[in-house]
Structures are given as structure tokens and as C-alpha cells.
N, C-alpha and C positions, 0 to 999 in steps of 0.2 A: 628465446622461449620464455615460457611461467618458470622455468626450474631455476632460470641464472644463465643457461649455455646458450651458447649460441651455434647458427648451423647457415652451413653455404646457402646462399639461395639464386643460383644462375639467371635468376630472370632478370629481362629487362624493358618487358612489355606484359599488360594486361594478360595476353594470351599465353606467352611464356609462365606467370604466375599463376594461373588459374592450373593449367597444364602441370608444373610439379608439386603444388598443394593436392593434387589430386595422389599422387604417389608417395607421399612426403610422410604419411602416419602419422597425422596430426589430429588432435581432436582430444575429446571424452567419450566414458562412456554415457549409457543416458543413466541419472540421475537416480531412476529403479529400473528396475528388471522389469521388465515385458515392456518399455519405452524403446524411442524410435536414438540413436546418438545426434547429439544438439547440431555435431557440422565442427570443421575447422574454424575458427575466427583469425583474423587476418587484419592487423590494427595497422592502417597507412599511417604513418607520419609526415610529415612535412616533405621533408627530404625523401621520404619513398613515391609520394606521389607524382613530385617533379622527376624521380630518377626514371619511373615507369610512362613519362608521357603524360598522366594524366588531369585532367584541368583540376587547377587549385581554387577554385570557386565554385560553392556549390549552386548545384542546378535550379531555376527556377520553379516556382510553383506548379507549372503546365508543363515544364522540360522532365519534372519528377514522375510523370504517367509512364506506365511502362509500354506504351505503344508513342511515345513521344519522337520528336527527331534529334535528341541530347548524342552528343559525338560517341559518347561511353558506352549509349544504348545501342547504336549503329554498330560499334564495335564489337558488342558482347554477340550481336545477332551474327556478325560477320563470322566470328569464331566459335560458332554452334552455341555458346548462353544465352539463359536468360535468366530478367529477373522474375522474383516473386507479383503478386498482386499487389506489392506496395510500391513496387517501380524502383525508381532513382530514389535513394535519400543516403543522408551521413550514414546511416547503417543498411546494409546492401545485401540481402539475399537473393545470390544466383546457383543457379543448378543448369547443369548440359539440358540443352533445350527438348531431347530424347529422353530423359530421365523423370523422374520424382522429384516434385519439386520442394517434397519433407524431408526424405529418405537419402538423399543424394545433393544436398545443400553444400554452401560453406558462407560464411561473411564476411561482409568486408566493412570495417570500420575506418571511415576516412577525415582524418582528424582537421586538415583542413576545411573541411565541410563543417567544422561545429560537431562530430560525433560525440567528442567528450565532455561538452561544454553541461551537460543534465550532471555529470558526475562529480564534480564540485573539486577537481582533482588541483594541489598545489603545480604555483606555475614552473615548477621548476625542473618537475621530472623527466627523465631523459629514457629514451627506449628501453634501459636493463629495468630501470623501477618502475615503468610505467607495465610490462610484462606481468613484472614479481605482482603488482597488485593485482592485474587484471585474473593473475594465476590463482591469489588466494581469495578473490570473491568466486570465483569458477568453482573451487572446493569446497568451500562453504556453501555456495548458494547455486549455482548453474551459469552454463556460460554467456557472458553477455551475446543478448542478442538485438540491441536497441539503450533506450535510459534503465534509471532502473526500477522507474515502474513497470515498464515492460516487463523486467525482466522476473520482476516478484509474481506478476499476474501469471507469467507462462508458466512456471516453478509451481502454481498449484497443480495444473494439467501435467507438469513431467512429474510429480509425484503420485497422483492419479492417471496413467495415461490411458488414452484407448486404442483399442485395436487397432492395426495399420497394413492394411494390402498396397503392395507398390504399384501406383497410378500406372504403368505400362506393362508390367510383369502379370499382377494380380497375386502376386508370391505374399504369403502372411510374413513378414518382416518384425512387427511387432504384436504379441498375444493380448498386449495392455494388462488392465490390474483393477482390482473387483472397485466400483462406484465411480469409472471413469463418467464423467458428460459425454456424451456424445449425440445427443438430442436437441436440438433447436427447439425453444420453448418461450413464447411470449411472455411479456409481464403484465399483468394483470393491470386494467387499469388506470388503478391509482397509484400503482407502482411505476408506469413506465416515467421515465424522463422527457424533461422538454424536449421537443419537439419530436417524438416519438409521432410515429400518426394514433397511438390509441390515447395520445393524451390530447392531441387536438381538441380543442375548444372542450376543455375539462375547465372547470371552477378549481377556483384554490384549494377550497374546503374536498375537493375530491381526490386531492393530492395527498399520498401516506406522508406521515409528520415523521419524519426521522434528522435528526438534528443534533449538531456538537454543541455544548456550551459556548456561551459569551455573554457574560454577567458580571457585572460589578455594583456595589451600590458605596454607600457613605460610610464611615467607620460610626460606631455607637462613640458616645460622650469618653465613654470608658478606656476604649481600645482607641481612642483618639491622646489618649495619656499614654501610651506605649510609642518606645522609642521607633521600633522597626517592623517593618513589614519582609518576610521569609517566606519564598516562593518554592514550591516542590513541585515537580511532574511525575507523572506517571509513567513509569517506564512501557512505552507500548501498547496504549491503551486500549485501543482496539482491538489490538491481536491478542490481549487478554480474556481469557475463555473464549478466545474463537472456537477452538475447538471442542467446545460442546453446543455448536450453536448447528442445529439439524437442518439438513437441505434437501429437498424434495428433488425426485426429478421427472416428474409428472406438471402437467398445465394447470394453474389455478382452477377451479370451476368455485362460480357463484352459488354460494349459502346462505338462505334468509333464518334467521333467529339462530345461528348455531350454538351450541354449548361450548364454552370457550376449554380448550384444551392446549395446555403449552407443549404438549408433544407434537403439535402440529403447524408445520412451518405456511406460514400466512399473513395475509393484511385483515384485521378487525376493525368496520367501523363500529364505534363503541366510546362512551363517556367515561372520562377516565379522574373526573373533579370531584368523584361524591364522595371524600373524605373530608371535604371542609378545605379552608385554607391554609395552606404549608406555611412556613414559618418566615415573617419574611426577611429574615437574615441569612435565607436558603436559596439558590435557585430551585424554581419551580422544577419539581420532578419530568415535567412532559413538556413539550415546547409549543401547546394549545387545551383553550379551554372547549368546553362543549363537545358534542359528536363529532370523528375524526378517527382518520383511517391509521391504524397503528401495527406496527408487525408487532409479532407474536411476542420479542423478549420484553416489549415495553408492557405489552397484558399481563403478562407472568410477573413483571415487577408490580403493578399495579394489585395482582390480588395477592403478592406476599405481603404487601402492606394494608391488605385488610381494607379493600377496594371494593366493594360488588362489582362485579363485570357482567354487562347482560349485553352482549353486542346486537345489533342489529342488524346486520348481513356482514358477511365475509367472501373474501377470497381465497380457498384453500387450497393446498395441496396436497391431495390425500390418496395416499400410496406408500409404498416405500420410503424411507427415507435413510440418511445419515451422515454423520458428520463429517462433511467432506473436508471440512479444513484443518484436521486433526494431523497428515503428516506435515501440512504447510506450518503449522504453530510449532510443531515440533522443532520441525525443518529450521526455521525462523527464531526460534531461543537457542537453540546451541550455534550457531551462527553470532547473536549476538551475544554470548557468554566468549564464545574464541576472540571475539572481538576486542571484545574489552580486555581479555587476558593477554592478547598483545600488548594491550596499553598498561599492564601492572594493576588491574582490577579484579579482584576475584570475589564470589559466592562469600568464601568462610572468612574476611576481616572482620575482624573488630571492626563496631560500629565509626568510631572515631576515626581508623585508618581507612576506613570506606569515604566517606566525606571529604577527608582529607584528599584523598585520592583523586578523587570528583571534581573539586575544586581546582585541583592539579594539572588538569587534562591541555589545560592550553599549553602547556609545557611541555607537550608527548609531541611524538613524530608525528608529522605530517600527515604523513600517508599510512598511519593506523589509525588517524582520526577520520580520515574521508573515506579507511575501510568501514569503520563504525556508523558512520554519515551516509553511507551508499546502502548500508543492511536496514539501516531504519526506513530510508527512502526507498527501498526497494519492497518493504512491508506496506508500508500508509500508501502509497500510491498506488501499486498492485491492486490493492482494495478498491481505491477511486475509479482503477481502469473494467470493474467489473458493470459500473454502469455508464462508462463515459460513451458518445456519440461514436461512432464511429468514423474514423480519419481516414476515408478512403480520395483518392484524387477522383471521384465520382458525387461524392458529395461536394453541394454547395452550400456555406452555413446558410441559416435560416429556413433551409429547407426540409420539410419532412420527408423523415427517415423511418423503413422499414427493421423490424430486427435483425440483427446482422448477423451472418450465417457463421455464427463460431456461437456451441454448443457452451463458451465459459464465461458469456454474456448474460449476467445475470444479476440486473437491478433489484430485484427482490432480496439476495443474500446479501447485496448491499446494505440496503434498507436494515434487514434485520442484523446487523455489524453494526454500525451505526445506533440503534436502539439499544443493543446489549451494551455499546461500549458507554452511554450517558447512566442506562440503567448503574451500572457495577459501579461509575464514580457519585454517584447521585448517593447510592447507599452506603460510600463510604464517607462522603459528607455529612448523610444524616445520621452514622454511628459517633463520627467524633463529635458533630454537634451535642450527644448528652455529655460531651467532658464539658461544656460550657463552651466550647470554641467553634465561633463560627466564621467560614470564609469570605473574604474581603471582594476577591475578584476571581472567577475562573475562564479561561480561557481554555476549550478544546481540552488539551491535558495537562493545562498551567495551572496553578492554584496559589494563591496568596493569602496568607494568613498574618494577623498584629501578632507581631511577639516581645515579650520583654529584653530578649537577647538574639543577637543576629544568627541564631541557630538552627537550623531545620528540625534538630532532637528534642526540640522544648515542644512542637507537636506530635511526632511520632515516640517518644517514648513513655506518653503518658497512655496509661495502661486501656483507656478507654476507647485508645485512639483505631478509627478506621482505615489509617495510615499505615501498611510496614515498610520500616526504610531495608532497601535491596536490591537485587539486577535483575530479577526473574521479571517478568510482561505482568505488570499490575500492583507490582513494589513500587517504592516512591524514589526518586534521589533528589538530594538538594542541586536548587539551580542558582539563585541570588538573593541578596540580602541590600534592601533599602532603607532610607529612613522613611516615618509615616510623611516626613513633609511631602519626600518627592511621590507617594501616593494622593497624598491632596491636591500637587499639583498638576497631578494630570486627570485627576478626578474632577477637576477645575473646570477643565480644558476636555471635558466630555469623551475620556479616551478609557476605553478598558487598560488598567495597568499591566494586567496579566499577558496581557496581548506584545507587548511591548517586551516581554523578556523568551519570548514563542524563539525555540532554536537559537539561544543565547549557546549551546553548551553542542547538543546532539539532539 
């Protein structure tokens, strides 16, 4: 059990295990009042899988379809159970055939099939440690139902749950919460990911621009005399300020020559290079030149920099809006703090102690480090799942697909998040540049600067710096320090040195 206790389970077959679980009182309450219970999670270790006489090798792609003839699927059908639409996977959701697949489900994580591979867990975990790890993650985030990214994405709707009527009885089981996404809406043609039917035949110029930074440059003569390059990373860059992004609940409407309004979610065809050339020692604020489609946060940032904004046209979502991800931001933020506190790192530590504690993370408990990584991965990959193509058994790679039957599939929100993160980072870089300090390389949330000493506080302690040392989303942490020769070596090989330091700690 997650609390470290053990409970006798007499089951020696899958049928008896499912029967036992339905009466064992397992599971957790809803993440938010008004939502459904997540359903019990059973992790089947190697020995448990063998004890239950279940296949120890994962099903092939064709066998995973819910209507395949895999022996485990046939057995489930014979005892009155079935999987959900995902079929047989390392993480499999099952429910009685005559019940509601969302309200009466339980989850099986089959370890020998690779269910835990994406969690980057230490190899030595025994069942007690594994249960405690997953229980802690559940307490901070939600019950695991798949990869960390899948959990992070599902957490969004957990915190704004839609109302739910029982699929067989029609009884209201969950009242839901305000702001829930209940309606499937198509993306605008410029927002549609590659492969979507609305992107078919679209030119590159007609695709919304939303990209992370991947930029580096040679050092100036003055910078080349400095002995070190210091890397800092922005904590949860995409999550920072995500609570202020407004999401609309209606489809996009094409509007000609609209007046820009930063309060309206959408994508705008606009020229954003009207202020002339940017500083050559700073990355470009926008990933394109000339007229291009930009999400609202990118255009709002341009307007704040004094660039004349005159959209030619726009796909706008007019109607009610809400900061949909605000509760998700708060949950991720608190989980991030809690995981760091387990590692002995707190927000009230003096700067020197904080830097030292972060640098000593490699010697900390590897299970707690895995928890911190899992929370970060849940956040970042959960955002990516807002726009990923459907991963269903009926979809063939390369085949055009329609909008998934999932109200939480929102490529427009994904594009806004990326544009918002890019704008926030560029703002910090620009502020810091006023002190005369310019980045050497930027890769996503990692930034390299030339420094006199191997110390991140040389950057963050400058009164004019745009970077603040700390643990909150948007604050920065030290990552690594190398010699200037190290930087020049990788620059000469046409490699972004900042990319080499990505994920060096968490």
C-alpha cells in the first residue's frame, strides 16, 4: 500500500484480483470536489505478473487493440470485464462490461511490459519503495494512469472536472466545476498540428509561429577573455505565468483587419519586426520575419515593446474566457516546492545555501530526485499533450486525422503557452542586457553567460538583472559552470552548448 502497510490479497488469477479489488476499498477521492474518483491503481511487478499467470511480454501493436484476440483480452471478456478504448497497454484501464468506463474503472500497470519505464525510477526499488513513491506522487499530483505526461495532462481536467452522468444508469455522479472543457472545438487552420485535416495543403507561412529558443553565438573579444561560462535554468519556464493565459470555450472565427486586443485568445496574422533590427547579441524576440501568424501572447509582447501592431486578419475566439490553467499552475507549483523540500531545499534559504544545496542534489536520495523529475516531466509533457496527434489503435502514422473526441485537446492553448514562455524569457534577457551582459547561448529554458567566476550569482545579484535566484516558476537556478575553452570547442563544432546542459540536474 502507498502508506507502507501491507494487505493480504488472496488472488492468484486476474479474475480473483479484480474481484478482490472491487471490495477492498482502494483508491483516492477526486482531486477536486465535483469530479470522479480516479479508480484504484494496481501495479503488477514481475513476480506478481508471474503469480497471476499473465503474459510477461507486452502485446504487439496489433494485439493492443481492444478488439484483438490477445489471451488477456479474451480472458477479461470471459469474466465480464473489458478495457477502455485504449485497449491493452502497459497501463491498462479496465471496467465491468455492464458499467461506466469512467466511473467504475481500475488501472493496471504491468511492470514487465514497461509501464514504469517513462518514470525514470531507480533500478533498485522494491515493492514497498515503489508504492511509497507512487503514493507520494498521487498525494502531490494525482493517481498515476500512464506516463508522467499523461498524468499532467489529465490533471488539467481533474482540477476543472466536467459533470458526469453514469453511462448506464444516467445518474449524476459528478457535478463538475466551473470552467470545465465540455465541448470539442476544431483548431483554426493556422493552429492545426501537422497531419490534422485542417493543415492539409497548408503552406509553411500559414502555420502559427510558436517555438522555443535554440540559439547561440560566438563570444565577443571581451567575453573571450573571461575564464568561465555559467549556465542557469528558468524553473518550469512554460509553467511560469501560465495562470494568466486566458482560454476561450468557443471555436475560432476569421476576422479581417481586427484591432488587436490582448484579452482575446486567438492567432493573428501580423508583422512584428516593425521596430528595426534587434541587438545582434540577443536572440530574436520572434521566430520569423515578415507577416506571420502569432498567438495573442506574442503580439501582446510586441505591443509592450512599442512595435506598431496592425493585424491583417485573425482567428479569434470571441466569447467567455477564463484563466483555465490557474488551478493547474497552483497544483504544479506546490508539488514542485514539496518535492524540493523532501530534498532539503526550501524557498527561504539564503542564496549561498540555496546554490550549494542545488549543486549537491546528486548526492541526495535518488527516489526523491525521481519524484522531482516526475513532477517536472508531468508539467512539460502534459502541456505538449494539448497538441499531440491522437495515439489510437485506429490511426495509422502519416494518415490525416480529425480533431480528437477530447475537449482538452487544444493546440491553440499549446501555441499560446509556448509563445508566452518565449516572450517572458526574451523580456528577462532584454532586461539583463541593459547591464551590459548578453547571453552566449539559449536552449529552451537554459541560458549560458560568460562570467569572471564560476558563480551564477555574478548574473543574478546584479541590481539590473532580469533573473531572480529562487525556486518559484520563472525564477532561476544554477545548472553548471564550464571553461570558456569548453564553450569555444562546442561552438566550433556547430553545437548549441546550452543544449548539452539540458536536464543535467532536473
